C-alpha positions in Angstrom: 182.5 163.9 -167.8 183.8 166.6 -170.1 180.3 168.1 -170.4 180.1 168.4 -166.6 183.6 170.0 -166.4 182.8 172.5 -169.2 179.6 173.6 -167.4 181.5 174.1 -164.1 179.5 171.3 -162.4 182.5 169.5 -160.9 184.0 172.5 -159.1 185.4 171.3 -155.8 185.2 167.6 -156.7 188.5 165.9 -156.2 187.7 162.3 -157.0 184.5 161.4 -158.8 183.5 157.7 -158.7 180.9 155.5 -160.4 178.1 154.2 -158.1 176.4 152.1 -160.8 177.8 148.8 -159.5 177.0 149.3 -155.8 173.7 147.4 -155.9 171.5 150.5 -155.4 169.0 149.5 -158.1 166.8 147.1 -156.2 163.3 146.7 -154.9 162.9 144.5 -151.8 159.8 143.8 -149.8 159.9 142.7 -146.2 157.9 142.6 -143.0 158.6 146.3 -142.4 157.6 147.4 -146.0 159.6 148.1 -149.1 163.2 149.2 -149.7 163.7 150.9 -153.1 167.3 151.6 -153.9 168.5 155.0 -154.9 169.4 153.9 -158.5 166.2 152.0 -159.1 164.9 152.8 -162.6 161.3 153.7 -163.5 161.1 150.5 -165.7 161.8 148.4 -162.6 159.1 150.3 -160.6 156.6 149.9 -163.4 157.2 146.2 -163.9 157.3 145.3 -160.2 154.2 143.4 -159.3 154.8 144.2 -155.6 154.9 148.0 -156.3 152.0 148.0 -158.8 149.7 145.9 -156.5 150.3 147.6 -153.2 147.6 150.2 -152.5 149.7 152.5 -150.3 152.3 152.8 -153.0 149.7 154.4 -155.3 151.8 157.6 -155.8 154.7 155.5 -157.3 152.2 153.6 -159.4 150.7 156.9 -160.7 154.2 158.3 -161.4 154.9 155.3 -163.7 151.6 155.4 -165.6 152.9 157.5 -168.5 156.3 155.8 -168.6 156.6 153.4 -171.5 158.9 150.4 -170.9 161.0 149.7 -174.0 162.7 146.3 -174.2 
């Protein structure tokens, strides 16, 4: 947080809050397609069989090709 303040990146922010525990890191498939949460990590995209095996999501698959999952 201090680094953001020192660079002036929190100007006008009165109350910052942590969104990590809001459940925004998900991949869900349904009848209408896929829902990919805003906090979904590249590792989740790369290891999701649904994402990797769906032809029309090729751009996402291509974006994860050079990403190495470290466990």
